[in-house]
C-alpha positions, 0 to 999 in steps of 0.5 A: 325208954321201953321200945315197945311203947313206940311204933316205928314206921316211915310212910313216904311218897316220892315226887311226881308219883302216886304210890305210897311206900311204907317201912317198919321193922327198922334198923337205926345206925348212928352216922357222922355228917361226913358219911352222908355221901356214902349212903345208898338207901334209907333215910338220914336224919340229923338234929339241928345241932351237931355232926351225928345223925342217924341212918334208918333202913329196913331191918334185914336181920333182927340181930342187926338192930342197934339200941340207940336213944337220944334226948327227945325232940325240942317242943319249941318252934324254930326261931326265925334268926336260928333258921336264917343262921342255919340257912346261911351255913347250908348255902356255904356248904353248897358253895364249897361243893360239899353237897349238891342239895340240902334240905333245911327244916324247921319245927312248927307246932300245929294243933291237929283239931279233928283231922287224922294223920291219914287225912293230913298225909293225903292232903299233903300228897294232893297239895304237893304232887311234886314234893317228897311227902313223908310221915315218920314215927321214931322213938328218938325223934318223935312223930314228923310229917311234911312235904319237901 
C-alpha cells in the first residue's frame, strides 16, 4: 500500500472552544491497551477487537516515523448486539477502576450527498458545541468524522 496515495491528517475542535486544530506529518506508534495511562499527548485509536492500537502524534523528526499497515476498516455498520456487548465490557472496566472514561464508537455508513467534508465538520462543531469534534484520515484507518 503506497503511503503517497494517502494524505494523513487530523482536524479537531476541543469541547467548548471555537478554534480548530490541525495535525499533519504524523508519527504512528503501535501500543498495547495497557499503555494508555502513560500517554501524555496525541490521539489513541484502537480497533473494535484486540488489545493493540495506535498512538498518533505530530512527527518531530522524519526518522521517527514507523511504517505500520493493518487491514482496512470494516465496511459494515456495527450491529446493535455487538455494540451492547462492547458497552457492557466498557462499563466493567470502569467499575474495576481501570479507566475513568472510555468512549465507545460504532460504524454508521452515511451517504454524503452534496455536502463537503468541510461543511459536515462545521455542522458538527455548530450542533455539538460541548463535544470533541474530529475529522481524521489515516492510511490504516480510513477517513473518520464525529463528535463525542
